N, C-alpha and C positions, 0 to 999 in steps of 0.2 A: 416335567410332565406329571400330571396327577396320577396317583395310584389307581389301578383298576381293581383293587381288592374290594370286597364287600365291606360294609360298615362293621358287621360282626367280626370279620377277620382283622380289620384294622384295630378294633378295640382289643381283641385278644392279643395282638402283637404290639400294642401300645404305639401305634403309628399315627401320623398325621394329627388329626384333632384330639387323639388320645395319648399323644406323647407326654411323658412325665419328665419335668425338668428339676434339676438340682444343681449343686456346685461342690467343688472339691476345696478343702482347706488343708494347707500344709503348715505345720507349726513346729517351732523349735522352742522347747520349754527349758527353764532353769530350775526345775523342781529338785529338791534335795534328796527325796526318798519316795518310795512307792506310795506312801500314805498321801503325800502332797499331790502326786500325779493322779491318784484315784479321786481325791477331792476335787481337783480341777475338772477331770472328765465327768464326774457326777454332776458338778455344777453346770457344766456346758450342756449335758444331756437334759437336765431339769429346765434350763432356759429354753432349749430347743423345743422340748415338749410343750412349754407354755405357748409356743407359736404353732403348735400342731406339726412339728417337724421331727424327723428321726435322724440320728447321727450314727454312722457306722465307720469302722476303720480301726486303726491301732498304731502302736509304736510305743517307745519309751520316752526318750527326750525329743526325737524327731518323729512327729506324728502326722499321718495322713488320714483325713476323714472325708467322708462323703455325706452331704446333707441333702435330704429330700423330704417331701411331704409325708405325713403319717396317714393321709387320706388315700384311698385306693387309686383314684385317678387324679389326685391332686398334684400340684407342682409347687416347689419353692418359688418365691417371687423375688424381685429385685429388692423389695422392702425387707423380706426375710434375710436376704444376703447382707444388706446394710445393717440390720439390727444385730446379726451375729458378729459382724466386723466391729461395731461399736462395743459390744459386750466383751469381745476378746481384747480390743485395744485398751480397755480399762483394767485388764488383769496384769498383775506384776509378774506372774509366772512365765509370760510369753516374751521371748527374746526376738522371734522372727515370725512373721505371718505372711503367707502367700494365699490369697483368696482368688479362686478361679471364677470364671464367668459362668452364667447359667448355661447348662448343657443338657441335652436329652440323655437321661441316665441309662436308658436301654441301649443307646448307641455307645455310650461310655463303656458299658458292660461288655459289649462285643469287641472292643478294641484292646481290652486287657488280656 
């Protein structure tokens, strides 16, 4: 059943046509030290920025990241997801990659 909320409220709550999509990445890295870890994260963030994406999250060798659009009402796309996957697959530091499907990031936020 469609929402009975006004367009203004749907926008404010990021609902329906204003939903923002992104995806979760879980990584296991084989970095030797903090400098290698920092270099990997910085490279990933630079690559994401080149696609107008933001990366948030953390960890040491087991890392969980959320990727979303850098644009206010923008969403990550299937092409963004695939490009991140290809970029990570090319990295020797990554032992294990789990790439989640596109999800509504505001719904994800409410389930944590």
